[in-house]
MIBADO-680797 format. One record per residue: residue in one letter; x, y, z of N, C-alpha, C, O in turn. Coordinates in steps of 0.02 Angstrom, whole numbers, plus 50000, padded with zeros to 5 digits. Example, Ala and Ser with C-alpha at 12.3 -4.5 7.8 and 13.67 -1.06 7.14 Angstrom:
2
a506604971650390506154977550390506604983550390507124983450423;s506424988850354506844994750357506455000250394506705005750402;
//
This chain:
501
x481454998752817481065000552758481235007652734481245009052674;x481355012252783481515019052764482165019552726482215023052676;x482685015852750483325015852716483265013152645483555015852598;x482875007752638482775004852572482445009752525482635010252467;x481945013552551481605018352508482075023952486482045026152429;x482515026252531482995031552513483475029052460483625032652412;x483715022852468484185020152418483865019852349484185021452299;x483225017752349482885017452284482815024452254482895025452194;x482655029252296482565036052272483215038952244483215042752196;x483775037052275484425039352253484655035552191484915038552144;x484555028952192484825024752139484525026252071484895026652021;x483855027152068483535028052003483785034151966483975033551908;x483795040151997484055045951959484795045351941485015047751889;x485185041951986485895041251970485995036751909486385038351865;x485625031151907485685026651849485475030151785485815029551734;x484915033851790484685037551730485215042651709485365043351649;x485485046251758485995051251743486605048251709486855050751659;x486855042651737487455039551710487325036851640487765037351596;x486735034051629486575031451562486555037051511486835036451456;x486215042551530486185048251485486875051351473487055053151418;x487265051851529487935054551523488365050551475488715053351433;x488335043851483488725039551438488515040351366488925040851321;x487845040651355487595041251287487795047951256488005048251198;x487725053351296487905060051271488645060451253488835062951200;x489065057851299489785057951286489965053851225490375055951183;x489655047851219489805043551162489585046751096489955046751047;x488955049551096488695052551034489105058651015489275059550956;x489265062951064489645069051048490345067351022490575070250974;x490665062451055491345060551033491315057250964491725058850920;x490825052650954490775049250890490615054150834490885053650779;x490165059050849489985064050798490595068250779490705069650720;x490985070250829491585074250815492085070350772492355073050724;x492205064050791492675059850753492425058750682492815059150634;x491765057450675491485056250608491555062450564491715061950505;x491425068350593491485074550555492205075750533492345077450476;x492665074750581493375075650565493605070650513493985072350468;x493375064250519493565059050471493305060750402493655060150352;x492665062750399492365064450335492715070350302492865070150243;x492845075650342493195081450315493895079650292494135082050241;x494225075350330494895073050313494895069350246495295070850201;x494425064450239494395060750176494255065350117494575064850065;x493765069850126493575074350071494145079050052494245080549994;x494525081350102495095085850089495635082250049495875084749998;x495825076250073496355072450040496145070549969496515071549922;x495535067849963495295065449897495195071349850495345070849790;x494945077049876494865083049834495535085449808495595087349749;x496035085449851496715087449830496975082749776497265085049726;x496875076149785497125071349736496745071949670497035070949617;x496085073449674495695074349612495975080249572496065079849511;x496105085949607496395091749573497075090149543497235092349488;x497475086349581498145084549557498105080249494498485081149447;x497625075349494497525071049436497295075149376497535074149320;x496835079849388496585083949333497145088049302497205088449241;x497565091149345498115095149320498605090849281498865092949229;x498745084749305499215080249271498955078349202499335078149153;x498295077049198498005075049134497995080849084498105079949025;x497865086849109497835092649065498525094349036498575096848980;x499055092949075499735094349051499985089149002500405090748960;x499725083049004499985077748962499635077748894499105080748886;x499935074448846499665074148778499025070148776498945065448815;x498535071948732497905068348729497985060948712497555056848729;x498545059348679498645052248660498975048148714499045042148707;x499185051448769499505047848824499005043348858498485045748881;x499135036748862498655031848888498745030648962498505025548988;x499085035048997499165034349070499525027949089499295024349133;x500085026649058500495020849077501155023449103501275029449106;x501585018749123502265020649142502295024949204502075022949257;x502585031049196502695035449253502055037149290502045037549351;x501495038149251500865040049284500625034649331500385036149385;x500685028149311500465022749356500895022649418500645021349473;x501545023849410501975024149469501755029849515501805029249576;x501505035249485501255040849526500665038649568500625040149627;x500185034849537499605032549575499825028049632499575028649688;x500305023349618500535018749671500875022649727500795020949786;x501275027749709501625031649760501135035249806501285036449864;x500535036949781500035040249821499645035349864499225037449904;x499765028849856499425023849898498745021949871498335019349909;x498605023149807497945021649779497925014749745498425012349718;x497325011649747497155006249701496785009549643496365013949654;x496925007549581496635011249525496355006549471496555000749464;x495895009449433495595006049375495495011249321495215016549334;x495725009649260495645014249203495265010449149495475005149127;x494695013349128494265010049079494095014849022494045020849031;x494005011948964493715015548907493115011448885493175006048857;x492515014348898491905010448885491895004348930491945005048991;x491814998548902491824992348941492504989148945492584983948978;x493004992048913493674988948911494104991648968494124997748980;x494454987249002494904989049056495604990249026495904985648997;x495854996449033496524998149006497074996649056497624994449038;x496924997749119497434996449171497074995449237496544998349250;x497374991349280497054989849344497584987549394498004983349378;x497574990449454498044988249506497804981549534497224979649527;x498274978049567498134971149588497554970649636497164965949633;x497474975549682496984974949736496364979149724495964980049771;x496254981649662495654985549651495044981049657495034975649627;x494524983149696493954978649710493504977549650493484981749604;x493154971949650492674970449597492054974849603491744976749553;x491874976549665491274980449676491414986249724491834985749768;x491044991749713491084997349759490435001249754490045000349707;x490315005549803489705009549803489885016849815490455018549830;x489365021149808489455028349818489195030249887488635028649904;x489615033649927489435035849994489635043050003490225044750002;x489135047650012489265054850020489665057549962490115061749972;x489525055349902489875057849843490545054649829490875056449781;x490765049949872491405046649863491285039249847490785036349868;x491755036249811491745028949801491965025549866492415028049900;x491665019849882491845016349944491825008849931491385006349896;x492315005349960492334998049956492694995450017493154998550042;x492464989650042492774986450100493224980850076492994976050046;x493884981550091494374976450073494674973550137494504975650192;x495124968750128495434965450186495834970450228495904969550288;x496104975750196496504980650232496104986150264496384990550296;x495424985950257494994991050286494534994050234494454991250180;x494224999750252493755003050207494135007950162494505012250187;x494035007350097494375011550048493875016750021493295015250009;x494115022950012493715028349983494095031249923494705030749919;x493725034149878494045037149820493555040849776493035043149799;x493725041349712493305045249666493395042549595493855038849580;x492925044549552492965043049481493055049549442492715054549456;x493525049449394493645055449354493585053449280493895048649258;x493175057349243493095056049171493525060849132493475066949140;x493955058149089494405062149047494115062448977494145057548940;x493835068348959493525069048893494025068348837493875065648784;x494655070848848495155070748795495305063548772495375062248713;x495335059148819495515052148803494915047548801494965041848777;x494335050048825493745045848826493805040148876493575034548863;x494125041448933494235036148982493955038249050493875044149064;x493795033149090493585034149160494125031449205494365025849197;x494325035549254494855033649302494535032949371494245037649397;x494605026949400494345025649467494945024849515495385020849502;x494945028749569495485028449618495195027249688494725030649708;x495465022349724495255020749793495865020349838496385017649817;x495825022949898496385022449945496125021250015495555022850031;x496565018450058496395017050128496625022950171497055026850151;x496345023550231496525028650279496685025450346496265025450391;x497305022550354497465018850416497445023150478497305020750533;x497585029850470497575034050530496875034650559496805035450620;x496345034350515495665034750541495475028350577495125028550628;x495725022650552495615016250587495915016450656495615014150705;x496515019350661496845019950726496435024150774496355022350832;x496175029850750495785034150794495135030850815494895031950870;x494835026650770494235022950788494365018150845493965017550892;x494935014650842495115010050895495235013850960495035011651014;x495575019650955495695023651014495035025951045494965026151106;x494545027851002493895029951027493555024351066493295025451121;x493555018351038493235012651071493565011251139493225009851188;x494235011451140494585010251203494425015651254494325014251313;x494395021851231494245027451276493545026751305493445027951365;x493055024951264492375024251288492295018251334491885018351380;x492695012951324492675007251370492915009351439492615007551489;x493465013151441493715015751505493205020351538493095020051598;x492895024451497492385029051523491795025251553491555026951606;x491565019951517490995015951541491175012551607490755012351653;x491785009951612491995006751675492015011851732491815010351788;x492235017951717492245023151768491545024851791491425026051851;x491065024851745490365026151763490105020951811489775022651861;x490235014551798490005009251842490305009951912489955009051962;x490945011451916491265012351981490975018352018490895018152079;x490815023551981490525029452014489835027952043489675030352097;x489445023952008488785022052034488845018452100488475019852148;x489335013752104489435009952165489635014552223489385013852279;x490095019152209490325023752262489755028152287489665029052347;x489365030752239488815035352258488285031652299488015034552346;x488125025452281487615021652317487815020552390487385020252434;x488465019852402488705018352470488715024652513488505024452571;x488955030152487489105035952529488545041152532488525045252579;x488085041252483487585046452482486935044152515486735038352507;x486595048652553485985046952588485445052252579485005052952622;x485465055852527484945060752517484775061352443485145058852401;x484225064552428483975065152360484415070052320484525075752341;x484665067552262485135071652221484835073452153485205075052107;x484175073152146483875074252080484035081052050484235081551992;x483955086452090484055093152063484785094552045484915097051990;x485285092852089485985093852068486165089952005486535092351962;x485905083752001486065079651942485765082751879486085082751826;x485155085451884484855088751826485275094651803485365095851743;x485525098451852485955104151834486595101851798486815104951750;x486885096451823487495093751792487345091551720487715093151674;x486795087851711486615085351644486485091151596486665090751537;x486165096451622486015102151579486655105351553486695107151494;x487165106051596487805109151575488165104651525488455107051477;x488165098151538488505093551492488175093651423488525093551372;x487505093851421487155094051357487295100451319487245100651257;x487485105751355487675112051322488415112151303488665117051277;x488765106451316489475106051299489925109251351490505110751336;x489675110251412490065113451464490275108251516489975102851521;x490795109851555490995105551611490485106251667490175111451676;x490415100851705489955100951762490225105451817490825105451830;x489775109351849489975114151902489945110851971489545106151980;x490345113152019490315110452087489625111452118489285116352103;x489425106852162488765107052194488805108652268488285109252301;x489415109352295489515110452367489315104452408489225104952469;x489245098752375489145092352410489745088052396489905086452339;x490095086152449490745082952442490715076752397491105076152350;x490235072252411490205066052373490035067452299490335064352255;x489575071952287489385073352218489935077152181490025076252121;x490295081352217490855084952185491405080152164491755081352114;x491495074652202491965069452179491735066552112492135065452067;x491085065452106490805062852044490905067951987491085066051931;x490785074352002490875079551952491595079651926491715080551866;x492075078951971492785078951952492945073251905493295074251855;x492695067251920492825061451877492505062451808492805060951757;x491875065051808491535066251745491915071251702492005070251642;x492135076751734492515081851696493175079051670493385080851614;x493495074751709494115071551685493975067251624494355067351576;x493425063451627493245059151570493105063351508493305061551452;x492735068951517492585073251460493225076551433493295077451373;x493685078251479494325081151457494725076151416495045077951366;x494715069751438495055064451400494765063751330495125063051281;x494085063951327493755063551262493945069551218494055068751158;x493975075451249494175081451211494895080851186495055083051131;x495335077851228496035076951208496075072451147496465073751101;x495675067051145495675062551087495455066351025495715065150970;x494955070751033494725074750976495285079350951495385080050890;x495655082450997496215086750978496745082750942497025085050892;x496895076650967497385072450935497165070650864497575070750817;x496515069050856496265067350789496345073150741496545072350684;x496175079250765496235085150722496955086650705497105088750649;x497415085650753498125086950740498395081950689498765083850643;x498225075450697498435070450648498155072050580498475070850529;x497545074650578497245076650515497655082150482497785081950422;x497855087250522498255092650494498935090150469499175092350417;x499235085450505499875082650483499785079150416500185080250370;x499275074950410499165071150349499035075750290499305074650235;x498625080950300498475085650246499105089350225499235090250166;x499505091550274500125095150259500615090850221500935093150174;x500685084450241501165079950208500935078050138501345075750098;x500295078950123500055077250056500275082450004500235081149944;x500515088250028500775093249982501485091449962501815087349994;x501715094449907502405093249885502895096449933502885102549942;x503315092449964503795094950013504465091550003504505086049977;x504995095050023505665092050024505735087850087505325088450133;x506235083350090506335079450152506415083850214506145082150267;x506775089550208506855093950266506185096850288506055097350348;x505755098650241505105101450258504665096150290504285097650337;x504705089950266504325084450297504545083450369504135082650413;x505195083350380505465082250447505245087950494505065086650552;x505265094150470505055099750512504315099250531504135100450588;x503895097550482503175096850495503035091550547502655092650594;x503345085750539503245080250586503475082150656503105081150704;x504075084850663504345086450729503955091850764503835091450824;x503755096950727503395102550758502725100250787502545102250843;x502355096150750501695094050772501715088350823501355088450873;x502145083350810502135077350852502425078650921502205075450969;x502895083250928503175084750994502635087651039502635086551100;x502165091451010501605094051049501125088451069500885088151125;x500975083951021500525078451035500785073951090500415071951135;x501425072351088501725067651135501985071251197502145067951247;x502045077851195502215081951253502895080051282502955078051340;x503405080751241504085079251263504535085351256504385089951217;x505095085351293505575090851288505955090551222506075095751190;x506145084551201506565083651142506225079051092505895074251112;x506305080451029506085075950976506595076150919506895081350906;x506685070550886507185070150832506925065750776506525061150787;x507145067250716506955063650655507605062150618507985066650602;x507725055750603508325053850567508135049950504507665045950506;x508495051050450508425047050389509075043150378509615045650389;x508995036850355509575032650342509765032850268509345033950225;x510425031650255510635030850185510595023550166510325019450204;x510845021750107510795014950083511155009950128510985004050128;x511645012250166512025007850210511765007850282512065004850326;x511195011250293510905011450359511215016550405511065016750465;x511655020850379511965026050419511535032450417511125033350372;x511635036850467511255043050470511445047450411512025049050401;x510945049450371511075054050315510785060950329511065065950307;x510225061250364509925067650385509705066950457509465061750479;x509785072450495509615072250566509355079050586509695084050577;x508745079250614508455085450639508215084350711507975078950728;x508285089550751508075089050821507695095350840507865100850820;x507165094550880506765100050906506805099850983506875094551013;x506775105651014506805106051086507465108851111507545110451170;x507945109451066508595112451081508845115651017508695113150963;x509225121051022509495124350963509945119550925510455117250950;x509735118150861510095112950823510815114850808511265110750813;x510925121150789511615123250773512055123150836512635121250833;x511755125150893512135124950956512305117850975512855116350998;x511815113350967511925106350985512475103250941512905099650966;x512455104750876512965102050831513665104750848514155101150843;x513695111050869514345113850887514605110850951515215110350961;x514145108850996514355105851059514555098551051515035096251081;x514175094951010514295087751003514825086350949515175081250953;x514885090750899515405090550847515285085450792515595085950739;x514835080650802514745075450750514025072950751513665073550802;x513815070250694513145067250690513135060650728513635057050727;x512575058950762512545052550798512705046650751512515046750693;x513055041650778513245035850738512745030250741512805025250706;x512225031050783511705025950786511895019950827511725014350809;x512255020850882512445015350926511985015250987511575019750997;x512065010151028511695009651091510955009151079510715004951042;x510575013651112509845013451108509615015051037509105012351015;x509965019351001509775020950932509875014850887509505014050839;x510365010750901510465004550863509894999650879509644996350834;x509704999250943509144995050962508514997150925508124992950902;x508405003650919507835006250884507855004450810507335002650781;x508445004850780508515003350708508334996050693508064994550640;x508484991650740508364984450730507654982350750507444976750736;x507284986850782506624985050809506084985750755506144989850709;x505564981750762504984982150718504384985250754503854986250724;x504464986750818503924989450860504194995550897504804996650899;x503754999750926503995005450964504445003351022504334998251054;x504965007451034505425006251090505275011651143505375017551132;x505035009251201504855013951255505285012151316505255006551342;x505685017051339506155015851394506015020851450506015026851440;x505885018151510505725022351568506345025551597506335031351617;x506895021751600507525024251629508095022951579508355017351576;x508275028051541508785027151489509455025151519509785020551494;x509665028551572510325027251601510395020151628510945017351629;x509835017051649509875010351676509705004951626509674999051644;x509595006751563509405001851512510014997951488510565000751483;x509914991551472510484987351452510794989551386511384988151374;x510414993051342510684995151278511075001751283511405003651235;x511025005151338511375011551346512135010351347512375005851381;x512505014451309513225013251302513635015251363514225013651366;x513335018751410513705020551471513755028051481513785030351538;x513785031851426513805039051432513575042251367513655039451313;x513305048251374513095052151315513695056051288514165057351326;x513685057851223514225061951196514285068551235513795071051262;x514885071151238515005077451273514575082951244514565083951183;x514215086551287513785091951264513075089751249512645093951234;x512935083151253512265080551238511785082151296511985081351354;x511165084351282510685085551337510565079151377510625073651351;x510375079951439510215074251482509585070751456509105074051436;x509595064051455509025060151432508785055751490509155051651516;x508145056851510507855052851565507475046751538507625041051555;x506975048151496506595042651466506565043651391506765048851365;x506305038551355506395038351282505815034651250505555029751278;x505605037051191505105033551150505305034451077505395040051054;x505365028851041505565029250970505225023950929504985018950955;x505195025150863504885020350818505195021150749505265026750724;x505395015550716505675016050648505145017950597504545016850608;x505365020850542504935022450486505095017550430505665017150407;x504585013750408504705008450359504395010150292503875013550288;x504715007750239504425008250172503895002850164503804998650208;x503545003050107503034997850094503354990950090503014985950104;x503994990650071504344984250066504634982050133504944976750137;x504544985950186504794984050252505504986450266505794984450316;x505784990650222506454993250233506434999250279505995003550272;x506904999650327506935005250373507195011450336507765011550313;x506775016650332506965022950299507275027850349507675032150329;x507085027150412507335031750463506975030250529506735024650539;x506945035250573506625034150638506415040850668506715046050655;x505885040450708505655046050749505765044350822505605038750843;x506045048950861506085047450932506025053750974506165059350953;x505805052451037505655057851084505985056251151506095050451168;x506135061551188506475060651253506205065651303506005071151285;x506215063651367506045067951423505315070251420505165076051407;x504865065451432504155067051437504055072351491504345071851545;x503645077351477503565082851524503245080651590503445082851644;x502755076251587502385074251647502405066751655501935063251634;x502935064151685502975057051698503325053251641503795055751611;x503075047251628503385042851578502945042451515502355044051517;x503255040251460502875039051399502395033251409502525028651448;x501825033451374501285028651383501135024851319501415026251266;x500685019851325500455016251266500075020851219500115020051158;x499715025751246499375030651203499885034551162499765035951103;x500445036351192500975039751155501245035351099501385037751044;x501305028851112501525024151060501035024151001501245024350943;x500385024051017499885024050963499925030350920499885029950859;x499995036150953500065042450916500685042250872500675044250814;x501245039950901501875039650864501825035150803502075036850750;x501495029350810501415024750753500995027950698501145026950639;x500475031650716500065035050666500465040350629500425040950568;x500855044350666501275049550635501805046350591501945048750536;x502115040850615502645037550576502365034750511502715034750460;x501745032350512501435029750451501375035250398501535034250340;x501135041250420501085046950373501785049050349501875050550290;x502265049050395502945051050376503245046250325503585048450278;x503125039750334503405034850288503135035850217503515035650169;x502475037050211502175038250145502485044450113502655044350054;x502555049850152502815056050124503545055450104503745057650050;x503955052250147504675051450131504765047050070505165048650026;x504395041450067504475036950010504235040249945504515039049892;x503715044349950503475047949891504025052449863504135052749803;x504355056149908504905060649887505465056649856505735058549804;x505665051149888506215047049863506055044149795506485044049750;x505435041649786505245038749722505225044149667505415042849610;x504985050049686504965055549637505665057549616505795058549556;x506125057949664506825059649648507135054249605507515055849558;x506985047949619507265042449580507005042649508507375041449461;x506355044149500506065044749433506385050449394506515049849334;x506495056049428506805061749395507525060149373507725062049318;x507895056549415508575054549396508555049749336508945050449290;x508085045049338508025040149283507835043749218508115042149165;x507375048449223507165052149164507745056249135507835056649075;x508135059349180508705063449158509215059149122509495061249071;x509345053049148509825048549116509595046649046509975046748998;x508955044749041508685042548977508715048248926508915047148868;x508515054248947508465059748899509145062448879509205065748828;x509665061048918510335063348900510745057948865511315059048845;x510445051948856510805046348826510905047648751510485050748718;x511465045248723511595045748651511245040148613511105040848554;x511095034548647510755029048614510015030448607509715034048648;x509715027648555508995028148544508635023648594508795017748599;x508145026348630507755022448679507015023148663506755028748660;x506685017548655505955017348645505645013148700505915007848718;x505075015348727504685011348774504005010048742503675014648719;x503805003748741503175001748709502734998148760502984995148808;x502074998348749501634994448792501654987148770502024985448724;x501274982948803501314975748789501034973948721501134968348697;x500684978648688500444977548620500954979748568500854978548508;x501494982848590502014985148544501924992248521502304994648479;x501434995848549501335002848530501805007348570501915006248629;x502085012348537502585016748567502255021648616501765024948599;x502525021948677502265026748727502795031848747502645036748780;x503425030648727503955035448744504555034448697504735028748682;x504845040048674505495039848640505915045548669505645050748688;x506575044548673507005049748701507245054448646507145053048587;x507555060148664507785064948613508255061948562508255064148504;x508655056848581509105053748533508725050448475508975050148419;x508125047848489507705044948437507555050148383507615048748323;x507345056048405507185061248357507795063348317507745064548257;x508375063648350508985065848316509215060748264509425062648209;x509165054248280509415049048235508915047648178509125047148121;x508265047048194507775044848144507465050548106507235049548049;x507435056548136507105062148104506375062648122506055067648105;x506085057548155505385057748177505345061148246505755059748289;x504855065548255504775068548321504295064348364503985059648340;x504255066248427503875062348476503145061548456502875056048460;x502825066948434502115066748418501975062248358501435059348353;x502445061748312502335057648251502315050248266501975046448231;x502665048048318502715040848331502305038548390502195032548398;x502085043148433501715041248493501075037648475500665040048436;x500975031748504500385027748492500445023148432500035018648423;x500975024148391501095019648334501575014148354501685012948414;x501865010748305502365005648320502985006948278503025011848241;x503475002548285504105003848251504115001548178504645001148148;x503525000048150503504998148079503745003748034504005002447980;x503665010048057503865015648014504615015848004504855019347959;x504995012148045505725011948037505955006147992506545005747974;x505485001647975505684995847936505944997847867505665002147833;x506494994647849506814996247785506624991547729506754992947671;x506324985847746506194980647696506774975947687506734971447645;x507304976947726507904972647720507844966247761508254961747753;x507334965747804507244959747845506564956647829506064960247820;x506544949947824505904946647809505484945847873505714947547928;x504864943347864504414942647921504684937747973504554938648033;x505044932747951505324927847998505814930948046505854928848104;x506184935948023506664939448066506304942648125506514941948183;x505764946348109505394949748163505014944748205504934945848266;x504764939348176504394934348214504854931048265504654929748322;x505474929548246505954926548293506104931348351506154929248408;x506164937848335506294942648388505714942848438505834942748499;x505094943048413504514943248458504444936848499504234937048556;x504614931248470504584924948508505054925148568504884922648622;x505634928248559506124928548613505884933148669505884931148728;x505674939248652505484944048705504824942148738504734943648797;x504374938948701503744936748733503864930948780503444929648824;x504424927448772504594922048819504904924848883505054921148930;x505004931548885505284934648945506034935748941506334937948991;x506344934348885507064935048878507244941148835506834943148794;x507844943948842508054949448799508274946948731508534941348724;x508174951048680508404949448612508954954348593508894960348604;x509494951748565510044955948541510164954548468510134948848445;x510304959848430510424958948359510544965648324510644970748357;x510524965448258510634971448218510054972448170509774967648143;x509874978848159509364980748111509664985048057510164988548067;x509354984747998509444990047948508784993847947508284991147924;x508785000047972508175004047977508185009747926508695011147895;x507605012847920507535018347872507325024747910506845024647949;x507705030147899507535036547930506935039747896506705037347844;x506705045247924506135048747896506285051347826505845051647783;x506915053247813507105055847747507255050347697507475051747641;x507155043947717507265038347672507955035247676508065030047647;x508405038347713509095035847718509105029547761508785029147814;x509485024447738509565018347776510145019047826510635022547812;x510075015847884510625015847932510625009347971510105006047978;x511205007447996511285001248034511265002648109511535007648133;x510934998248146510894998948219511054992348253510864987048229;x511394992848309511474987148355510944988048409510914993348440;x510534982948421509954983848465509894978448517510124972748508;x509584980348573509364975548623508644977348641508484983148654;x508204972348640507494973248656507334968448713507484962548710;x507034971048766506884966748824506214968648855505994974348849;x505894963848890505244965248921505324968048992505834966849025;x504814971749014504744973849084504154970149114503674968549079;x504184968749178503664964649211503304968649265503604972749299;x502664967249272502264970249326502394966649391502774961749393;x502084968949445502184965949511501944958649513502204954649552;x501454956949471501204950049472501574945549422501364939949409;x502134948049393502544943949350502354943749277502664940149238;x501854947649257501644947849187502014953349150502204958449179;x502104952349084502444957449043501984963549037501404962949019;x502264969349053501874975549051502124980248995501724984048968;x502764980048979503054984548930503654981348897503914976248919;x503874984548842504504982548809504934988748801504694994248789;x505594987648809506074993148800506554991148744506824985548743;x506654995848698507114994648641507654999948642507515005948641;x508294997748645508865002348645509275001048582509514995548571;x509365006248542509715005748478510325010248478510315015648507;x510845007948445511445012148435511605012248361511665006948329;x511675018248332511835018948261512565016748250513035019848276;x512655011448211513325008848198513505009348124513935005748099;x513165014048090513285014648017514015016348002514315013347958;x514305021148039514995023048026515475017248042515965016248006;x515325013548094515745007848111515715002648056516224999548039;x515125001648027515044996847972515464998947912515804994847880;x515455005447896515835007947839516575006947849516935004747804;x516815008547910517525007547924517725000247920518264998547895;x517284995847944517434988647942517464986147870517894982147853;x517004988547828516994986347758517604988847721517844985547675;x517864994747741518464997447708519084993447727519634994947704;
//
């Protein structure tokens, strides 16, 4: 009976202690993650709101936010809705039917997760712009938190069993001291009791693991905020390598970008002097062996023993640092195309883990968005440069036929400037030389989704008539509907005169 009474006296405070400990650890960790997540969302969304405001202030009041601006929203990963009064001017495919306001932000739950965003009212245009975006990195940290707390809870149960077996005296006061320190955010202090000090060590390890997850969340937050700024590909690569090598704790880290043929176009390495390494190796890696395996993979590649792996080519290039273990993951575009890869070598303490894979996948997701944003911006700039330097007249119209863009050649040939024609249609160029049936036939062709080719006799601003050879064709949205029309004209008046002579 005496032994039974002692066990009961020991068991009750231990159970209470463990329950309180689990609750305190869970609440503190959840509170930290929630604060970091909320601050992260508000920082990103606040930055995007300022960017949208600046973009709108720079553009003309008659600009209806089509064309390049919509591509900008898509490049930022947003679902968007643009309304004037009750009329919808533009809407992305996945924008939700319903959403609510949470902590000053718009929120909606979609199949891809919880989306947050904001509404911006543009007085100049009299429109409301709604933007919503997902935060996959926060979803990842939530899953990591749940997994961490599950491991912690299992550790608590095992500790209770161990303590019940080995302890034979009342531990109420030492346990109260431990709980008091934990509630103050401190590590538990030794009690000079061997069995209880074992418990203290496990508890402190669990709290340290929870603290590590918080540090990882904050670091991923800093990476995401930094990548949201305008950066060159080299700056993006430096940011990723500098932060992720610390998170994953490896000697070497590398970031490679592929060209259109899948060959290495850019290569950066941290952990060794890059110029010294290039002088020793003499050439950029060709992407064979394990790097080729990584390029073909859709999941992280984690190798415990590089030298013994079947994909290893047999030897490293002369001057290459020794590689013991390896962790890599491709970077994919939204369309699933491999843009490049991140990889790490020589873990400082043991081998790479599944937790390292999770961190790498979160970093790679941010890197993919940033790299693709830069590439799309560069492509748009090249496209704009080509259009504006063209000798042919180029007009872009919305699906109603209203002009939203003309290139400098339009102004030179017709005499009308950009502001005079923006928002109007091409009726101002009509010469009266073509009947209504001519224009009706043209619209029937392009509305059917086909290009129209022919010749016009148009009238310039000064009243002069001129001949043009033209092609008019539709552009299509992602869902296959006509979104815009493009008209390309070439002045052939001189050619006509020579032909008539």
